[in-house]
N, C-alpha and C positions, 0 to 999 in steps of 0.2 A: 472575434477573438482572441488576444494572445495567443502564437503557444506556445510553450516549454519543455525544453528534450525530458525533463522526471518528470512528468505528465502519465511517459509509458508505464512507466512503472506501479503504474494506481490500476491499472487493466485488472481485471480479477476475473473475466468470462473464459478463460482457462484451468483456475483452479476448483475443485473440488468443491461439491456446494456446503458442507461444512465450512472450508472456507471463504469460499464468497461473502458469505453473512459478516465474517468479520470483517472482510477487506471493504466491502460496497459501501461502507458507512463513512471509511477517508476519504473514498475514490470521489464521493459524494462531496464531502467536505472540500478536498481539490480542487474540485469545480466551482465552487464558491468561493474561493482563494484566490482562483484566475480571474475573476470580476474585479479586484483591487487593481490599479494601479502598478504596471508592471517598476517594481525597483527591487533593490537588494534582499530590503524588509518581507519582499513577495517571495522573493527565493529562497530566503531564512525559513518563509514560513510552513515553507513546499518540503524543504532538505526535514525538515523538524516532521513534519505528519508525515514521512514517511518515513524516517524512522520509528515511529511507532507503530505505523501499519505495522512495518516489518517483526516488531517487537511482539506486538498482540497475534501475529499469525504463529511466532516461532512457539507460545504461552502456548497458543492450543497445540503445537503439536509437543510439544515437552510432554514426556513421559508414554507416547504411543510409540510402543515397540514395531510398530509395522513402519516407521518411519526411518529409521536404519536400517531397515534391509532395501527401503527404495532409496536409499540414497549408496548402500552398500552396491547395493544390485542394479 
């Protein structure tokens, strides 16, 4: 199967459990997309899925008072 540089950003094992639960379905979908023919549209699909995953993780972190402390220090 072809590899794409972007696939590294779907890794989730390093995340806390509550964020793994959010990220894992996106990684699984990215793996399914990798089964499509390699072409510009597949790359777009992966990029947009990554944007969606990042937004979902940020949504889970929004309002978490500990996040600001972790980022700042």
